MOPAC internal coordinates of N, CA, C and O (Angstrom, degrees):
PM7 1SCF
backbone

  N    0.0000 0     0.00 0     0.00 0    0    0    0
  C    1.4288 1     0.00 0     0.00 0    1    0    0
  C    1.4316 1   117.16 1     0.00 0    2    1    0
  O    1.2310 1   120.06 1   152.89 1    3    2    1
  N    1.3533 1   117.50 1   -27.11 1    3    2    1
  C    1.3973 1   119.22 1   177.09 1    5    3    2
  C    1.5642 1   115.07 1   -65.20 1    6    5    3
  O    1.2310 1   121.44 1   159.77 1    7    6    5
  N    1.3841 1   114.86 1   -20.23 1    7    6    5
  C    1.5316 1   115.95 1   176.28 1    9    7    6
  C    1.4607 1   106.75 1   -69.10 1   10    9    7
  O    1.2310 1   119.19 1   138.77 1   11   10    9
  N    1.2771 1   119.15 1   -41.23 1   11   10    9
  C    1.5056 1   117.00 1  -173.84 1   13   11   10
  C    1.6310 1   105.01 1   -72.11 1   14   13   11
  O    1.2310 1   121.28 1   147.25 1   15   14   13
  N    1.2900 1   115.16 1   -32.75 1   15   14   13
  C    1.4931 1   117.95 1   177.85 1   17   15   14
  C    1.5212 1   109.77 1   -61.67 1   18   17   15
  O    1.2310 1   120.44 1   133.02 1   19   18   17
  N    1.3735 1   116.77 1   -46.98 1   19   18   17
  C    1.4946 1   119.68 1  -178.16 1   21   19   18
  C    1.5674 1   107.53 1   -67.62 1   22   21   19
  O    1.2310 1   120.06 1   137.98 1   23   22   21
  N    1.2803 1   117.49 1   -42.02 1   23   22   21
  C    1.4914 1   122.26 1  -178.91 1   25   23   22
  C    1.4760 1   106.50 1   -59.13 1   26   25   23
  O    1.2310 1   115.49 1   125.99 1   27   26   25
  N    1.3032 1   126.16 1   -54.01 1   27   26   25
  C    1.4853 1   128.39 1   175.39 1   29   27   26
  C    1.4940 1   114.60 1   -54.33 1   30   29   27
  O    1.2310 1   120.59 1   135.94 1   31   30   29
  N    1.2404 1   116.47 1   -44.06 1   31   30   29
  C    1.4157 1   119.88 1   179.72 1   33   31   30
  C    1.5795 1   113.04 1   -68.95 1   34   33   31
  O    1.2310 1   121.58 1   143.07 1   35   34   33
  N    1.3260 1   114.58 1   -36.93 1   35   34   33
  C    1.5082 1   116.33 1   170.38 1   37   35   34
  C    1.4744 1   112.89 1   -67.06 1   38   37   35
  O    1.2310 1   118.95 1   140.12 1   39   38   37
  N    1.2962 1   119.61 1   -39.88 1   39   38   37
  C    1.4836 1   120.72 1   176.81 1   41   39   38
  C    1.5732 1   109.97 1   -61.24 1   42   41   39
  O    1.2310 1   120.67 1   139.26 1   43   42   41
  N    1.2817 1   116.33 1   -40.74 1   43   42   41
  C    1.4475 1   120.51 1  -178.50 1   45   43   42
  C    1.5494 1   110.70 1   -63.69 1   46   45   43
  O    1.2310 1   122.28 1   133.41 1   47   46   45
  N    1.3432 1   113.25 1   -46.59 1   47   46   45
  C    1.4868 1   117.28 1   176.33 1   49   47   46
  C    1.4612 1   117.77 1   -67.00 1   50   49   47
  O    1.2310 1   119.81 1   143.92 1   51   50   49
  N    1.2962 1   117.96 1   -36.08 1   51   50   49
  C    1.5027 1   121.68 1   169.25 1   53   51   50
  C    1.5088 1   109.82 1   -61.60 1   54   53   51
  O    1.2310 1   118.39 1   130.75 1   55   54   53
  N    1.2877 1   120.68 1   -49.25 1   55   54   53
  C    1.4460 1   125.66 1  -176.37 1   57   55   54
  C    1.4387 1   110.87 1   -60.44 1   58   57   55
  O    1.2310 1   120.46 1   137.74 1   59   58   57
  N    1.3161 1   116.73 1   -42.26 1   59   58   57
  C    1.5093 1   124.12 1   178.81 1   61   59   58
  C    1.4958 1   105.98 1   -61.10 1   62   61   59
  O    1.2310 1   119.06 1   130.19 1   63   62   61
  N    1.4012 1   119.40 1   -49.81 1   63   62   61
  C    1.4910 1   120.56 1  -179.18 1   65   63   62
  C    1.4443 1   113.48 1   -61.73 1   66   65   63
  O    1.2310 1   119.75 1   137.96 1   67   66   65
  N    1.3210 1   118.08 1   -42.04 1   67   66   65
  C    1.4577 1   117.77 1  -177.67 1   69   67   66
  C    1.5757 1   114.31 1   -74.72 1   70   69   67
  O    1.2310 1   119.77 1   155.57 1   71   70   69
  N    1.3082 1   118.05 1   -24.43 1   71   70   69
  C    1.5025 1   121.83 1   170.88 1   73   71   70
  C    1.5445 1   107.75 1   -69.59 1   74   73   71
  O    1.2310 1   119.93 1   137.70 1   75   74   73
  N    1.3108 1   117.74 1   -42.30 1   75   74   73
  C    1.4432 1   120.79 1  -176.89 1   77   75   74
  C    1.4764 1   109.40 1   -64.67 1   78   77   75
  O    1.2310 1   118.15 1   133.08 1   79   78   77
  N    1.4201 1   121.13 1   -46.92 1   79   78   77
  C    1.3426 1   128.99 1   173.63 1   81   79   78
  C    1.4563 1   114.25 1   -50.54 1   82   81   79
  O    1.2310 1   120.12 1   131.46 1   83   82   81
  N    1.3305 1   117.38 1   -48.54 1   83   82   81
  C    1.3506 1   124.21 1  -176.56 1   85   83   82
  C    1.5392 1   110.15 1   -69.86 1   86   85   83
  O    1.2310 1   121.48 1   146.05 1   87   86   85
  N    1.3380 1   114.78 1   -33.95 1   87   86   85
  C    1.4905 1   117.92 1   176.44 1   89   87   86
  C    1.4649 1   108.02 1   -60.42 1   90   89   87
  O    1.2310 1   118.91 1   134.03 1   91   90   89
  N    1.4005 1   119.68 1   -45.97 1   91   90   89
  C    1.4609 1   121.20 1   179.08 1   93   91   90
  C    1.4036 1   111.76 1   -60.61 1   94   93   91
  O    1.2310 1   118.59 1   140.14 1   95   94   93
  N    1.2974 1   120.30 1   -39.86 1   95   94   93
  C    1.4629 1   126.51 1   177.42 1   97   95   94
  C    1.4476 1   111.91 1   -52.40 1   98   97   95
  O    1.2310 1   121.52 1   131.94 1   99   98   97
  N    1.4192 1   114.69 1   -48.06 1   99   98   97
  C    1.4940 1   120.05 1   178.60 1  101   99   98
  C    1.4633 1   113.33 1   -66.60 1  102  101   99
  O    1.2310 1   120.46 1   138.99 1  103  102  101
  N    1.3382 1   116.73 1   -41.01 1  103  102  101
  C    1.4172 1   115.95 1   177.37 1  105  103  102
  C    1.5784 1   110.88 1   -67.95 1  106  105  103
  O    1.2310 1   116.80 1   150.03 1  107  106  105
  N    1.1337 1   123.69 1   -29.97 1  107  106  105
  C    1.5174 1   128.67 1   173.62 1  109  107  106
  C    1.5265 1   107.10 1   -65.40 1  110  109  107
  O    1.2310 1   118.35 1   133.33 1  111  110  109
  N    1.3295 1   120.74 1   -46.67 1  111  110  109
  C    1.4665 1   127.07 1   172.04 1  113  111  110
  C    1.4919 1   112.20 1   -47.14 1  114  113  111
  O    1.2310 1   123.66 1   129.16 1  115  114  113
  N    1.4696 1   110.59 1   -50.84 1  115  114  113
  C    1.3390 1   117.89 1  -171.71 1  117  115  114
  C    1.5163 1   113.57 1   -66.10 1  118  117  115
  O    1.2310 1   123.65 1   137.24 1  119  118  117
  N    1.3459 1   110.61 1   -42.76 1  119  118  117
  C    1.5661 1   118.36 1   173.88 1  121  119  118
  C    1.4936 1   111.96 1   -58.68 1  122  121  119
  O    1.2310 1   121.49 1   133.34 1  123  122  121
  N    1.3509 1   114.76 1   -46.66 1  123  122  121
  C    1.4670 1   119.02 1   178.79 1  125  123  122
  C    1.4787 1   115.63 1   -55.85 1  126  125  123
  O    1.2310 1   121.27 1   144.67 1  127  126  125
  N    1.4215 1   115.17 1   -35.33 1  127  126  125
  C    1.3654 1   119.24 1  -178.76 1  129  127  126
  C    1.5448 1   114.56 1   -68.60 1  130  129  127
  O    1.2310 1   120.80 1   156.06 1  131  130  129
  N    1.4533 1   116.08 1   -23.94 1  131  130  129
  C    1.3810 1   120.36 1  -178.49 1  133  131  130
  C    1.6134 1   110.75 1   -79.81 1  134  133  131
  O    1.2310 1   118.22 1   167.53 1  135  134  133
  N    1.2546 1   120.99 1   -12.47 1  135  134  133
  C    1.4362 1   119.33 1   179.02 1  137  135  134
  C    1.4064 1   108.27 1  -122.08 1  138  137  135
  O    1.2310 1   120.02 1    -6.64 1  139  138  137
  N    1.4147 1   117.58 1   173.36 1  139  138  137
  C    1.4451 1   115.89 1  -174.66 1  141  139  138
  C    1.4725 1   106.14 1  -101.24 1  142  141  139
  O    1.2310 1   122.52 1   -88.43 1  143  142  141
  N    1.3935 1   112.77 1    91.57 1  143  142  141
  C    1.3415 1   119.46 1  -175.48 1  145  143  142
  C    1.5558 1   111.58 1   -93.52 1  146  145  143
  O    1.2310 1   120.14 1   -26.49 1  147  146  145
  N    1.3365 1   117.33 1   153.51 1  147  146  145
  C    1.4399 1   121.89 1  -176.43 1  149  147  146
  C    1.4458 1   105.09 1   -71.09 1  150  149  147
  O    1.2310 1   121.45 1   -55.91 1  151  150  149
  N    1.4570 1   114.82 1   124.09 1  151  150  149
  C    1.4594 1   115.30 1  -177.99 1  153  151  150
  C    1.6192 1   111.87 1   -78.77 1  154  153  151
  O    1.2310 1   119.26 1   176.91 1  155  154  153
  N    1.3406 1   119.01 1    -3.09 1  155  154  153
  C    1.4506 1   122.54 1   178.76 1  157  155  154
  C    1.6059 1   108.65 1   -98.84 1  158  157  155
  O    1.2310 1   120.34 1   177.48 1  159  158  157
  N    1.3198 1   116.95 1    -2.52 1  159  158  157
  C    1.4764 1   118.10 1   173.83 1  161  159  158
  C    1.5449 1   109.99 1   -68.41 1  162  161  159
  O    1.2310 1   118.85 1   -47.42 1  163  162  161
  N    1.3548 1   119.80 1   132.58 1  163  162  161
  C    1.4142 1   126.83 1  -179.29 1  165  163  162
  C    1.5314 1   115.11 1   -56.14 1  166  165  163
  O    1.2310 1   123.23 1   149.80 1  167  166  165
  N    1.3153 1   111.40 1   -30.20 1  167  166  165
  C    1.4827 1   113.32 1   179.79 1  169  167  166
  C    1.5839 1   114.86 1   -74.96 1  170  169  167
  O    1.2310 1   126.39 1   139.36 1  171  170  169
  N    1.3985 1   105.32 1   -40.64 1  171  170  169
  C    1.4836 1   114.27 1  -179.52 1  173  171  170
  C    1.5141 1   108.83 1   -69.31 1  174  173  171
  O    1.2310 1   118.27 1   141.64 1  175  174  173
  N    1.2611 1   120.91 1   -38.36 1  175  174  173
  C    1.4193 1   126.49 1   177.64 1  177  175  174
  C    1.5592 1   105.98 1   -64.89 1  178  177  175
  O    1.2310 1   117.03 1   136.16 1  179  178  177
  N    1.2992 1   123.25 1   -43.84 1  179  178  177
  C    1.4438 1   121.36 1   179.41 1  181  179  178
  C    1.4948 1   111.66 1   -63.23 1  182  181  179
  O    1.2310 1   121.41 1   140.95 1  183  182  181
  N    1.4274 1   114.92 1   -39.05 1  183  182  181
  C    1.4724 1   115.31 1  -173.36 1  185  183  182
  C    1.6195 1   107.86 1   -67.88 1  186  185  183
  O    1.2310 1   122.51 1   142.64 1  187  186  185
  N    1.4491 1   112.80 1   -37.36 1  187  186  185
  C    1.4857 1   112.24 1  -177.05 1  189  187  186
  C    1.5431 1   109.39 1   -78.49 1  190  189  187
  O    1.2310 1   117.69 1   148.02 1  191  190  189
  N    1.3351 1   122.01 1   -31.98 1  191  190  189
  C    1.5195 1   121.23 1   175.60 1  193  191  190
  C    1.5356 1   111.12 1   -68.19 1  194  193  191
  O    1.2310 1   119.58 1   148.77 1  195  194  193
  N    1.3754 1   118.40 1   -31.23 1  195  194  193
  C    1.4819 1   116.44 1  -178.28 1  197  195  194
  C    1.5142 1   115.02 1   -84.24 1  198  197  195
  O    1.2310 1   121.20 1   163.16 1  199  198  197
  N    1.3493 1   115.32 1   -16.84 1  199  198  197
  C    1.5052 1   116.31 1  -177.16 1  201  199  198
  C    1.4329 1   115.00 1  -115.80 1  202  201  199
  O    1.2310 1   119.61 1   163.64 1  203  202  201
  N    1.4149 1   118.34 1   -16.36 1  203  202  201
  C    1.5776 1   113.86 1  -172.41 1  205  203  202
  C    1.4462 1   106.22 1   -76.42 1  206  205  203
  O    1.2310 1   111.92 1   145.84 1  207  206  205
  N    1.3764 1   132.84 1   -34.16 1  207  206  205
  C    1.4518 1   119.02 1  -179.09 1  209  207  206
  C    1.4856 1   115.47 1   -59.37 1  210  209  207
  O    1.2310 1   120.09 1   144.58 1  211  210  209
  N    1.2996 1   117.44 1   -35.42 1  211  210  209
  C    1.5098 1   119.97 1   175.37 1  213  211  210
  C    1.5521 1   112.54 1   -75.25 1  214  213  211
  O    1.2310 1   121.34 1   130.89 1  215  214  213
  N    1.3340 1   115.04 1   -49.11 1  215  214  213
  C    1.5032 1   115.40 1   177.54 1  217  215  214
  C    1.5222 1   115.91 1   -63.79 1  218  217  215
  O    1.2310 1   119.71 1   148.97 1  219  218  217
  N    1.2971 1   118.16 1   -31.03 1  219  218  217
  C    1.4436 1   116.46 1   171.04 1  221  219  218
  C    1.5817 1   115.62 1   -65.42 1  222  221  219
  O    1.2310 1   122.30 1   145.67 1  223  222  221
  N    1.3238 1   113.19 1   -34.33 1  223  222  221
  C    1.6114 1   113.94 1   176.35 1  225  223  222
  C    1.5183 1   110.49 1   -64.41 1  226  225  223
  O    1.2310 1   123.08 1   139.99 1  227  226  225
  N    1.4651 1   111.70 1   -40.01 1  227  226  225
  C    1.3916 1   111.87 1  -174.76 1  229  227  226
  C    1.5144 1   109.45 1   -72.18 1  230  229  227
  O    1.2310 1   119.59 1   141.36 1  231  230  229
  N    1.3027 1   118.39 1   -38.64 1  231  230  229
  C    1.5375 1   117.34 1   169.47 1  233  231  230
  C    1.4608 1   116.79 1   -59.06 1  234  233  231
  O    1.2310 1   118.23 1   146.69 1  235  234  233
  N    1.2490 1   120.98 1   -33.31 1  235  234  233
  C    1.4531 1   121.99 1   170.15 1  237  235  234
  C    1.4612 1   115.74 1   -63.58 1  238  237  235
  O    1.2310 1   119.23 1   136.08 1  239  238  237
  N    1.3531 1   119.06 1   -43.92 1  239  238  237
  C    1.3218 1   126.39 1  -176.32 1  241  239  238
  C    1.5091 1   111.55 1   -73.46 1  242  241  239
  O    1.2310 1   120.84 1   129.19 1  243  242  241
  N    1.2850 1   116.01 1   -50.81 1  243  242  241
  C    1.5029 1   125.36 1   177.65 1  245  243  242
  C    1.5568 1   115.76 1  -119.99 1  246  245  243
  O    1.2310 1   118.06 1   -96.40 1  247  246  245
  N    1.2297 1   121.29 1    83.60 1  247  246  245
  C    1.4713 1   119.35 1  -173.01 1  249  247  246
  C    1.4928 1   106.48 1   -74.22 1  250  249  247
  O    1.2310 1   119.85 1   -97.40 1  251  250  249
  N    1.3255 1   117.89 1    82.60 1  251  250  249
  C    1.4887 1   122.20 1   177.34 1  253  251  250
  C    1.4849 1   108.24 1  -103.59 1  254  253  251
  O    1.2310 1   121.57 1   -72.00 1  255  254  253
  N    1.3195 1   114.61 1   108.00 1  255  254  253
  C    1.4620 1   119.90 1   170.21 1  257  255  254
  C    1.5925 1   109.67 1  -139.17 1  258  257  255
  O    1.2310 1   121.64 1   -60.53 1  259  258  257
  N    1.2784 1   114.47 1   119.47 1  259  258  257
  C    1.4598 1   116.01 1   179.89 1  261  259  258
  C    1.5256 1   110.26 1  -114.69 1  262  261  259
  O    1.2310 1   117.93 1   -57.84 1  263  262  261
  N    1.3476 1   121.54 1   122.16 1  263  262  261
  C    1.3029 1   122.50 1  -176.52 1  265  263  262
  C    1.5109 1   120.60 1    55.20 1  266  265  263
  O    1.2310 1   121.62 1  -147.93 1  267  266  265
  N    1.3676 1   114.50 1    32.07 1  267  266  265
  C    1.4307 1   120.10 1   178.87 1  269  267  266
  C    1.4930 1   114.23 1    85.99 1  270  269  267
  O    1.2310 1   120.84 1  -178.54 1  271  270  269
  N    1.3858 1   116.00 1     1.46 1  271  270  269
  C    1.4744 1   115.73 1  -177.65 1  273  271  270
  C    1.6674 1   106.01 1  -102.39 1  274  273  271
  O    1.2310 1   124.34 1   -49.25 1  275  274  273
  N    1.3616 1   109.28 1   130.75 1  275  274  273
  C    1.4366 1   116.60 1  -176.46 1  277  275  274
  C    1.5897 1   109.27 1   -91.21 1  278  277  275
  O    1.2310 1   119.51 1   -63.76 1  279  278  277
  N    1.2547 1   118.54 1   116.24 1  279  278  277
  C    1.4061 1   124.28 1  -179.65 1  281  279  278
  C    1.5450 1   116.38 1   -91.19 1  282  281  279
  O    1.2310 1   120.74 1  -173.91 1  283  282  281
  N    1.2996 1   116.19 1     6.09 1  283  282  281
  C    1.5002 1   117.82 1   177.61 1  285  283  282
  C    1.5075 1   112.99 1   -68.33 1  286  285  283
  O    1.2310 1   114.50 1   145.33 1  287  286  285
  N    1.2347 1   128.02 1   -34.67 1  287  286  285
  C    1.4377 1   123.53 1   170.50 1  289  287  286
  C    1.4676 1   114.77 1   -61.12 1  290  289  287
  O    1.2310 1   119.11 1   141.82 1  291  290  289
  N    1.2992 1   119.31 1   -38.18 1  291  290  289
  C    1.5262 1   116.73 1   171.81 1  293  291  290
  C    1.3574 1   114.04 1   -68.26 1  294  293  291
  O    1.2310 1   117.40 1   141.37 1  295  294  293
  N    1.2021 1   122.55 1   -38.63 1  295  294  293
  C    1.4811 1   125.77 1   179.49 1  297  295  294
  C    1.5920 1   109.08 1   -61.75 1  298  297  295
  O    1.2310 1   122.52 1   138.41 1  299  298  297
  N    1.4862 1   112.78 1   -41.59 1  299  298  297
  C    1.4649 1   115.14 1   178.70 1  301  299  298
  C    1.4836 1   112.87 1   -72.03 1  302  301  299
  O    1.2310 1   116.96 1   146.91 1  303  302  301
  N    1.3390 1   123.38 1   -33.09 1  303  302  301
  C    1.5196 1   129.26 1   172.46 1  305  303  302
  C    1.5209 1   105.68 1   -62.90 1  306  305  303
  O    1.2310 1   117.09 1   134.74 1  307  306  305
  N    1.3168 1   123.14 1   -45.26 1  307  306  305
  C    1.4609 1   124.05 1   179.02 1  309  307  306
  C    1.6250 1   110.16 1   -58.67 1  310  309  307
  O    1.2310 1   122.14 1   135.88 1  311  310  309
  N    1.4181 1   113.52 1   -44.12 1  311  310  309
  C    1.3713 1   120.42 1  -178.95 1  313  311  310
  C    1.5118 1   107.20 1   -60.80 1  314  313  311
  O    1.2310 1   117.90 1   131.94 1  315  314  313
  N    1.3071 1   121.61 1   -48.06 1  315  314  313
  C    1.3878 1   127.95 1  -176.94 1  317  315  314
  C    1.5484 1   114.72 1   -61.28 1  318  317  315
  O    1.2310 1   123.45 1   142.39 1  319  318  317
  N    1.3349 1   110.99 1   -37.61 1  319  318  317
  C    1.5588 1   118.97 1   177.12 1  321  319  318
  C    1.4692 1   109.12 1   -69.90 1  322  321  319
  O    1.2310 1   120.13 1   145.39 1  323  322  321
  N    1.3775 1   117.35 1   -34.61 1  323  322  321
  C    1.5121 1   120.34 1   175.66 1  325  323  322
  C    1.5482 1   109.30 1   -65.94 1  326  325  323
  O    1.2310 1   119.72 1   135.48 1  327  326  325
  N    1.2919 1   118.13 1   -44.52 1  327  326  325
  C    1.3906 1   122.49 1  -179.88 1  329  327  326
  C    1.4964 1   108.89 1   -65.68 1  330  329  327
  O    1.2310 1   116.32 1   142.01 1  331  330  329
  N    1.3333 1   124.60 1   -37.99 1  331  330  329
  C    1.4560 1   121.61 1   176.70 1  333  331  330
  C    1.5174 1   106.82 1   -68.96 1  334  333  331
  O    1.2310 1   117.01 1   140.41 1  335  334  333
  N    1.3341 1   123.29 1   -39.59 1  335  334  333
  C    1.4684 1   121.85 1  -174.26 1  337  335  334
  C    1.4534 1   110.42 1   -71.32 1  338  337  335
  O    1.2310 1   119.32 1   141.00 1  339  338  337
  N    1.3123 1   118.90 1   -39.00 1  339  338  337
  C    1.4868 1   124.38 1  -176.38 1  341  339  338
  C    1.4623 1   114.61 1   -89.09 1  342  341  339
  O    1.2310 1   120.06 1   115.01 1  343  342  341
  N    1.3086 1   117.49 1   -64.99 1  343  342  341
  C    1.4659 1   123.93 1  -170.91 1  345  343  342
  C    1.5324 1   111.86 1   -61.49 1  346  345  343
  O    1.2310 1   121.61 1   127.96 1  347  346  345
  N    1.5128 1   114.52 1   -52.04 1  347  346  345
  C    1.3890 1   116.16 1  -177.20 1  349  347  346
  C    1.4791 1   112.45 1   -69.47 1  350  349  347
  O    1.2310 1   117.59 1   146.01 1  351  350  349
  N    1.2261 1   122.18 1   -33.99 1  351  350  349
  C    1.5108 1   123.57 1  -178.46 1  353  351  350
  C    1.5663 1   104.57 1   -71.62 1  354  353  351
  O    1.2310 1   119.50 1   141.98 1  355  354  353
  N    1.3131 1   118.56 1   -38.02 1  355  354  353
  C    1.4510 1   118.64 1  -178.88 1  357  355  354
  C    1.5494 1   107.68 1   -64.80 1  358  357  355
  O    1.2310 1   119.79 1   132.62 1  359  358  357
  N    1.2530 1   118.01 1   -47.38 1  359  358  357
  C    1.5400 1   123.61 1   179.69 1  361  359  358
  C    1.5783 1   107.17 1   -55.20 1  362  361  359
  O    1.2310 1   120.56 1   135.91 1  363  362  361
  N    1.3371 1   116.54 1   -44.09 1  363  362  361
  C    1.4787 1   119.96 1  -177.47 1  365  363  362
  C    1.4828 1   112.72 1   -66.14 1  366  365  363
  O    1.2310 1   121.12 1   136.32 1  367  366  365
  N    1.3819 1   115.47 1   -43.68 1  367  366  365
  C    1.4268 1   118.54 1   177.06 1  369  367  366
  C    1.5244 1   116.76 1   -72.81 1  370  369  367
  O    1.2310 1   118.74 1   157.65 1  371  370  369
  N    1.3584 1   120.01 1   -22.35 1  371  370  369
  C    1.4361 1   119.99 1   166.97 1  373  371  370
  C    1.4776 1   114.74 1   -73.44 1  374  373  371
  O    1.2310 1   121.55 1   146.16 1  375  374  373
  N    1.3677 1   114.64 1   -33.84 1  375  374  373
  C    1.5092 1   117.67 1   176.36 1  377  375  374
  C    1.5472 1   109.13 1   -68.15 1  378  377  375
  O    1.2310 1   118.13 1   141.31 1  379  378  377
  N    1.3629 1   121.17 1   -38.69 1  379  378  377
  C    1.3341 1   124.45 1  -176.68 1  381  379  378
  C    1.6488 1   107.55 1   -67.26 1  382  381  379
  O    1.2310 1   120.46 1   136.70 1  383  382  381
  N    1.3790 1   116.73 1   -43.30 1  383  382  381
  C    1.5122 1   119.13 1  -179.92 1  385  383  382
  C    1.4977 1   110.58 1   -64.31 1  386  385  383
  O    1.2310 1   118.18 1   146.81 1  387  386  385
  N    1.3163 1   121.08 1   -33.19 1  387  386  385
  C    1.4431 1   122.02 1  -176.85 1  389  387  386
  C    1.5599 1   114.12 1   -78.36 1  390  389  387
  O    1.2310 1   124.39 1   162.74 1  391  390  389
  N    1.4013 1   109.19 1   -17.26 1  391  390  389
  C    1.4542 1   110.47 1  -173.63 1  393  391  390
  C    1.5912 1   107.12 1   -92.26 1  394  393  391
  O    1.2310 1   120.10 1   180.00 1  395  394  393

């Protein structure tokens, strides 16, 4: 049973790390959108390619723009924070109860 416990704990830790990294990628994308960044820069292209599929879906479902400000990155960050608070903690608690 300890193998399942360790596996679930590792999955929770990995998921927490990936969600945190993606949150920082979204923050980087938001900061890049405020300045006149070179669209051919590899970092800028990576930020757009990594975030645009998810952000475009959010914009399609909830077209929230006030005064030219796009709130889809903030909604995505809130969703990621929810996943970190709910899903990661649930996996950790399940792992603790199995052990």
